[in-house]
C-alpha angles and dihedrals in degrees: 000000000000113000115242123240094247094055091047090051092047093049092046090052091048097047108020088229121147122269093251094048091050092051095049093046092049089049093049091048097047093251092301105142097204091050089046089055089051091047090053093048089051092048090051092052092050091051090047090052091050093047097042096100096053118107119257108200097144130061139099144275114232128200131198130180119194116205093322089287103082127044125186133189120188128182112206118182133201136166102261138033088227091064092042088061094050120110089236093058093044091049090053090050092052093046090054092047089054091045093055092045095051103033100036098214118201092214143355096244136023087239089061094057105107111253091237092058089049093050093048093049092047090049090051090049092047092051092047092048090049091050097044095041107041116179095021118130117265092248092059093048088051091052091051092048090047092050091051091049089053088053090051093053089048092053098040110033111078101220091053097047120109106258111256095227096044114017091191086077134049126233086254090057090048091053092046090051090055089048089057092051099042095038091222136105112258122193129188101224110175140000132193128182128183126189123191112254096018 
């Protein structure tokens, strides 16, 4: 069934995707806007996966100061300076700066968290599980500790954090959506956050 113009316009306003992409997503989703949004997100992830190996030597560094007390620098890379100057790319960079300022991640990816920090957190969670679940088998305690460690990664690793402007998606999802729109590989390279008195 062909998508109607009002739904295409509404989906475009919600997602920022192109008219053709919105029309295709709506047609694939039987004109259900929520399903079409999911379709666009899935498509963005697929495009991001295909483009992940391409070199990202261009981009921009974004800065954000919050109330003179918190300062953030973010390096976001892409394939071309043309894309780096687009409003979509600059908006993504601002969003990530805001995310870093408000959520204070300890790393970009879980693989970047130092091993000693992971071991310390895991030991704490194991001790808490043993204290709160006395008499349970060791396998159950290990699953509890592993679940808490997963929660730690989702709260403290930037790409896994819920996105501050839409907590139904992660920061990784937000970046993949931009890759889908801009048709270029985008990589979050470095972050730095300073807070007065720390």
